[in-house]
C-alpha positions as CSV (number, residue, x, y, z in Angstrom):
1,M,-18.2,-15.5,108.4
2,Q,-17.2,-18.6,106.2
3,Q,-19.9,-17.4,103.6
4,E,-17.8,-14.4,102.8
5,H,-14.6,-16.1,103.0
6,K,-16.6,-18.9,100.0
7,Q,-17.4,-15.9,98.1
8,E,-13.6,-13.9,98.2
9,Q,-12.0,-17.3,96.9
10,P,-11.2,-17.2,92.9
11,K,-13.1,-18.6,89.9
12,P,-11.2,-21.8,88.7
13,K,-10.0,-21.0,85.0
14,S,-12.2,-22.6,82.3
15,K,-9.7,-24.9,80.3
16,R,-12.0,-23.9,77.3
17,F,-9.0,-21.0,77.2
18,A,-6.2,-23.3,76.9
19,I,-7.0,-25.3,74.6
20,V,-8.5,-22.4,71.8
21,L,-5.1,-20.5,72.9
22,G,-3.0,-24.2,72.3
23,A,-4.6,-25.1,69.2
24,L,-4.0,-21.1,67.8
25,V,-0.2,-22.1,68.6
26,T,-0.1,-25.1,66.9
27,V,-2.1,-23.9,63.6
28,G,0.3,-20.9,63.5
29,A,3.3,-23.4,64.1
30,I,2.6,-25.4,60.9
31,F,1.8,-22.7,59.1
32,G,5.4,-20.8,59.9
33,I,7.2,-23.9,59.7
34,T,5.4,-25.3,56.4
35,K,5.8,-22.1,54.6
36,Y,9.4,-21.6,55.9
37,V,9.9,-24.9,54.0
38,H,8.0,-24.4,51.1
39,A,10.2,-21.0,51.1
40,L,13.2,-23.2,51.5
41,H,12.5,-24.6,47.7
42,H,10.3,-21.8,45.8
43,E,10.3,-18.5,45.4
44,E,7.3,-16.9,44.7
45,T,6.3,-13.0,42.5
46,D,3.1,-11.9,41.9
47,D,5.4,-8.7,40.3
48,A,4.3,-11.1,37.2
49,Q,2.7,-10.6,34.0
50,I,2.4,-12.1,30.4
51,D,4.3,-11.1,27.0
52,A,3.9,-11.3,23.7
53,Y,5.6,-10.6,20.9
54,I,3.3,-6.9,19.4
55,S,5.1,-5.9,16.2
56,P,3.6,-2.2,15.3
57,V,2.1,-1.2,11.6
58,I,4.4,1.6,10.6
59,P,4.4,3.1,7.0
60,R,7.7,3.6,5.3
61,V,6.5,6.3,3.2
62,P,3.9,9.0,3.6
63,G,0.3,8.7,1.8
64,Y,-3.3,8.9,1.7
65,V,-5.2,5.6,3.3
66,N,-6.8,4.3,0.3
67,E,-8.2,0.8,1.9
68,I,-8.4,-1.0,5.1
69,R,-8.2,-4.4,5.1
70,V,-8.9,-5.7,8.6
71,T,-10.9,-4.7,11.3
72,D,-10.6,-4.5,15.2
73,N,-10.0,-7.6,16.6
74,Q,-9.1,-9.6,13.2
75,L,-7.2,-12.8,13.6
76,V,-4.0,-11.9,10.9
77,K,-1.3,-15.0,8.8
78,K,2.2,-13.3,8.2
79,G,2.0,-11.4,4.3
80,D,-2.2,-10.9,4.7
81,T,-2.4,-7.4,3.7
82,L,-4.0,-4.8,6.4
83,L,-4.3,-1.5,4.3
84,I,-3.5,0.0,0.8
85,L,-2.0,3.6,0.7
86,D,-2.6,5.8,-2.0
87,D,0.2,4.7,-5.0
88,R,-0.7,7.1,-7.4
89,D,2.9,9.9,-7.1
90,L,4.9,7.1,-6.3
91,K,3.8,5.5,-9.8
92,I,4.3,8.6,-11.3
93,K,7.8,8.5,-9.9
94,L,8.7,5.6,-10.6
95,Q,7.9,6.8,-14.5
96,Q,9.7,9.5,-13.9
97,A,12.9,7.4,-12.8
98,E,12.8,4.8,-16.0
99,A,12.4,7.8,-18.1
100,A,15.5,9.4,-16.6
101,L,17.1,5.7,-17.0
102,L,16.7,5.4,-20.6
103,A,17.9,8.9,-20.9
104,A,20.8,7.9,-19.4
105,Q,21.1,4.8,-21.9
106,S,21.1,7.3,-24.7
107,G,23.9,8.8,-23.2
108,L,25.8,6.4,-23.4
109,G,25.3,5.1,-27.0
110,I,26.2,8.6,-27.8
111,A,29.5,8.8,-25.2
112,E,30.5,5.7,-27.3
113,A,29.9,6.7,-30.7
114,G,32.0,10.6,-30.0
115,S,34.5,7.9,-28.6
116,S,34.2,5.8,-31.9
117,A,35.0,8.5,-33.9
118,S,37.5,9.9,-31.3
119,Q,39.3,6.6,-32.4
120,A,38.9,7.2,-36.0
121,N,40.5,10.4,-36.4
122,V,43.9,9.6,-34.1
123,A,44.6,6.1,-36.7
124,T,43.5,9.0,-39.1
125,S,45.9,11.6,-38.0
126,A,49.2,8.8,-37.9
127,A,48.1,8.1,-41.4
128,N,48.9,11.6,-42.4
129,V,51.6,11.9,-40.4
130,T,53.5,9.0,-41.6
131,A,52.6,10.0,-45.1
132,L,53.8,13.5,-44.6
133,N,57.1,12.1,-43.5
134,A,57.6,10.1,-46.4
135,Q,56.8,13.5,-48.1
136,V,59.5,15.1,-46.2
137,E,62.4,12.9,-46.9
138,A,61.2,13.2,-50.8
139,A,61.3,17.1,-50.1
140,K,64.7,16.7,-48.7
141,V,66.4,14.3,-51.7
142,N,64.5,17.8,-54.1
143,V,66.7,20.4,-51.6
144,W,69.6,18.1,-51.5
145,R,69.7,17.3,-55.5
146,A,68.6,21.4,-56.1
147,T,71.5,22.4,-54.1
148,Q,74.2,20.2,-56.3
149,D,72.4,21.8,-59.7
150,Y,73.1,24.8,-58.1
151,N,76.5,24.6,-56.6
152,R,76.9,22.9,-60.0
153,Y,75.4,25.7,-62.2
154,S,77.4,28.4,-59.5
155,N,81.1,27.1,-60.7
156,L,79.6,27.5,-65.0
157,I,78.2,30.5,-64.8
158,K,82.0,31.8,-63.5
159,D,83.4,30.5,-66.5
160,H,80.7,31.0,-68.9
161,S,80.2,27.5,-69.6
162,I,76.2,28.5,-69.4
163,T,74.0,31.4,-69.9
164,Q,72.2,33.5,-67.4
165,Q,69.4,32.1,-67.1
166,Q,70.0,29.1,-67.1
167,F,71.5,29.7,-63.2
168,E,68.8,31.7,-62.2
169,Q,66.9,28.2,-63.0
170,A,68.7,26.3,-61.1
171,Q,68.7,28.9,-58.2
172,A,65.0,29.2,-58.4
173,A,65.2,25.4,-58.3
174,K,66.9,25.0,-55.4
175,Q,64.5,28.1,-53.9
176,T,61.7,26.1,-54.6
177,A,62.9,22.8,-53.0
178,E,63.2,24.5,-50.0
179,Q,60.0,26.3,-49.6
180,Q,58.7,22.8,-50.2
181,L,60.9,21.1,-47.8
182,K,59.7,23.9,-45.0
183,A,55.9,23.9,-46.0
184,V,56.2,20.0,-46.0
185,N,57.7,20.1,-42.3
186,E,54.8,22.8,-41.0
187,Q,52.1,19.4,-42.5
188,K,53.6,17.4,-40.2
189,E,53.4,19.6,-37.2
190,A,49.9,20.5,-37.5
191,A,48.9,16.5,-38.3
192,I,51.2,16.0,-35.2
193,R,49.1,18.6,-33.6
194,Q,46.0,17.4,-34.6
195,G,47.4,13.9,-33.5
196,N,47.9,15.0,-30.1
197,A,44.6,16.6,-30.3
198,A,42.3,13.3,-31.5
199,S,44.2,11.6,-28.0
200,S,43.0,13.7,-25.9
201,Q,39.1,13.9,-27.3
202,S,39.5,9.6,-27.4
203,S,40.3,10.4,-23.9
204,A,38.0,12.8,-22.7
205,S,35.6,10.3,-25.1
206,S,36.4,7.6,-23.1
207,K,36.0,9.5,-19.6
208,Q,32.4,10.3,-21.2
209,I,31.3,6.5,-21.5
210,N,33.2,6.0,-17.6
211,V,30.4,8.6,-17.2
212,A,27.6,7.8,-19.1
213,D,27.7,4.0,-17.4
214,A,28.1,5.4,-13.6
215,T,25.0,7.4,-14.4
216,I,23.6,4.9,-15.8
217,K,23.7,2.4,-12.5
218,Q,23.3,5.5,-10.6
219,K,19.1,5.9,-12.5
220,M,18.8,2.1,-12.1
221,A,19.3,2.4,-8.3
222,E,17.0,5.1,-8.5
223,V,14.5,2.9,-10.8
224,E,15.0,0.5,-8.1
225,A,14.0,2.4,-4.9
226,A,11.8,4.2,-6.8
227,K,9.7,0.4,-7.1
228,L,10.2,-0.8,-3.3
229,N,8.3,3.1,-2.5
230,L,5.7,2.1,-4.5
231,S,6.0,-1.6,-2.9
232,Y,5.7,0.0,0.4
233,T,2.0,1.6,-0.5
234,V,0.8,-2.3,0.6
235,I,1.1,-3.1,4.4
236,T,1.3,-6.3,5.0
237,A,1.4,-9.2,8.5
238,Q,4.9,-9.2,9.2
239,Q,3.8,-11.9,12.1
240,D,0.8,-14.5,12.7
241,G,-1.6,-12.6,15.1
242,Q,-4.1,-10.5,16.2
243,V,-5.6,-6.9,15.1
244,S,-5.8,-4.4,17.8
245,K,-7.9,-1.7,17.3
246,I,-7.6,0.6,14.1
247,N,-7.7,4.0,15.0
248,I,-7.8,5.1,11.3
249,Q,-10.1,6.2,8.2
250,P,-9.9,5.6,4.6
251,G,-8.1,9.1,3.3
252,Q,-7.0,10.2,6.1
253,L,-2.9,10.6,5.7
254,V,-0.3,9.2,7.5
255,Q,3.2,9.8,8.0
256,A,6.6,7.3,7.6
257,G,7.6,6.2,10.9
258,Q,3.7,6.6,12.1
259,A,2.6,3.9,14.4
260,L,-0.5,3.0,13.1
261,F,-2.0,0.1,15.1
262,N,-0.6,-3.6,16.4
263,V,-0.4,-7.1,15.3
264,V,0.5,-8.8,18.5
265,G,1.9,-12.0,17.7
266,A,-0.2,-15.7,18.7
267,N,2.7,-18.1,18.0
268,E,4.2,-17.8,21.6
269,L,3.7,-16.1,24.7
270,W,6.0,-16.4,27.9
271,V,6.1,-14.5,30.5
272,T,7.9,-12.2,32.4
273,A,8.5,-11.6,36.5
274,N,10.5,-9.4,38.2
275,F,12.2,-11.5,41.4
276,K,14.0,-9.0,44.2
277,E,17.8,-9.3,43.4
278,T,18.2,-11.1,47.6
279,Q,15.6,-13.9,45.6
280,L,18.3,-15.5,42.9
281,E,20.5,-16.8,45.2
282,K,19.4,-20.3,44.4
283,M,17.0,-19.8,40.6
284,K,18.8,-21.3,37.2
285,V,18.2,-21.3,33.7
286,G,16.2,-24.5,33.5
287,Q,14.0,-24.6,36.5
288,K,11.0,-26.1,36.8
289,V,8.3,-23.0,37.1
290,I,4.4,-23.2,38.2
291,V,2.3,-20.1,36.6
292,T,-1.0,-19.1,38.0
293,A,-3.3,-16.8,36.4
294,D,-5.9,-14.6,37.9
295,A,-7.8,-14.7,35.3
296,F,-7.9,-19.1,36.0
297,S,-8.0,-19.1,39.5
298,G,-7.3,-22.7,40.1
299,H,-5.7,-23.9,36.8
300,E,-1.6,-24.6,37.6
301,F,0.1,-23.9,34.1
302,E,3.7,-26.0,33.7
303,A,7.0,-23.8,32.5
304,K,10.8,-23.0,33.1
305,L,12.9,-20.6,33.6
306,V,14.7,-19.7,30.5
307,S,17.0,-16.7,30.7
308,L,18.1,-14.0,33.3
309,S,18.1,-9.9,32.6
310,P,21.7,-8.6,32.2
311,A,21.0,-5.7,34.2
312,T,18.3,-4.5,36.8
313,G,14.8,-2.9,35.9
314,S,15.4,0.3,36.7
315,K,18.6,0.1,34.3
316,F,16.7,-0.3,31.2
317,A,14.3,2.8,32.4
318,L,13.3,6.5,30.4
319,L,15.6,7.8,33.2
320,P,17.6,5.0,35.2
321,P,18.6,6.7,39.1
322,D,22.1,8.1,38.9
323,N,22.7,6.9,43.5
324,A,26.5,9.4,43.1
325,S,24.3,11.7,43.0
326,G,22.2,13.6,46.1
327,N,21.3,11.2,49.2
328,F,21.6,7.5,48.8
329,I,18.9,5.7,50.2
330,K,19.2,1.8,49.6
331,V,15.8,0.4,47.4
332,V,15.5,-3.6,47.1
333,Q,16.2,-4.1,42.9
334,R,13.7,-6.2,40.9
335,V,15.8,-8.4,38.0
336,P,13.6,-9.4,34.6
337,V,12.9,-13.4,34.5
338,K,11.8,-15.2,31.3
339,I,9.8,-18.1,31.9
340,A,8.2,-19.9,28.9
341,F,5.6,-22.1,28.7
342,T,6.0,-26.5,28.3
343,N,2.9,-27.8,28.0
344,M,1.3,-25.3,25.0
345,K,-1.1,-28.4,23.8
346,D,-3.0,-26.5,27.2
347,E,-6.0,-24.8,25.5
348,A,-5.8,-22.0,28.6
349,V,-2.1,-21.0,27.5
350,K,-3.9,-19.7,24.0
351,Q,-6.6,-17.9,25.6
352,L,-3.7,-16.0,27.9
353,R,-3.6,-12.3,26.8
354,P,-0.1,-10.4,27.0
355,G,-0.2,-7.4,30.0
356,M,-2.0,-10.2,32.1
357,N,-1.3,-11.0,35.9
358,V,0.2,-14.0,36.9
359,L,1.6,-15.8,40.0
360,V,5.7,-17.1,39.5
361,D,6.5,-20.3,41.6
362,V,10.1,-21.3,40.8
363,H,11.0,-24.7,42.0
364,L,14.9,-24.5,43.8
365,D,15.4,-28.2,42.9
């Protein structure tokens, strides 16, 4: 009986389990406290990538590719020639524009000559009117004198003091003087009309000069536009950087506005980090940031917070969400934050490439 009683007694619990459990609880508590304290002074996100200025190479005029002067991944400087388009058609258009300009300039010379001739005609007409005014006055004097002679001869013929022939001569002289006065008046009116016509012609010639001058300015603008289009056949780099893969060949037809390839800027790199809206409470411009890249494990890049986006990323989407329609489901939004590297002497910075994933740690203190 005693032997069976001894077998039913429970075995004492192992102290090893208690020690292991206590150690795990202690480590978990230390880890949790550490993370909590770290979270009070830091904000982190792995939704972040390297960014840079990417300049697309886009022709401004259509044409056939004549020569490509760069290769894939080649380093270029601002102003370096990337490719050249066939410019023969644009040279012909420039020659046509220059010829049109010469024709417009000749038209201006003709208009100026016509204006000078019209002004001379106006002066001549004015001189003719002045001369005819003098002739009218002289004809009026002749009419007055012939009338006086006629009146005297009329009284004398009644007394038979003169012959009938003398009376008829006085009468004829009076009629001749009156006809001469009428003719001179008509000539004066014709000269006045001619002067008015010359004045109108002179005014029209002056307007033709203005039209010709405007035409010259238009043709000059067309020449400048033709020169500008001709210059567009030489496509140059807009910034220092590295050429992407080139997907065109000599002889290929390209259109204006068609993206051919890109030049990735080499002078400035930054990080675009997308933080949750709940993480932005204590974040502000100028705070220190530590960036670690997946491509350089263990290397820390020094940076600082430069700016926060004026809107969430979803607002810049092609189809932004419209919560006013349909069922609303609250989703935590992310806000893009720009982070700039502060230690540009770090050689590892130069090895970063746009699109690389990074981990961002913002120091809130």
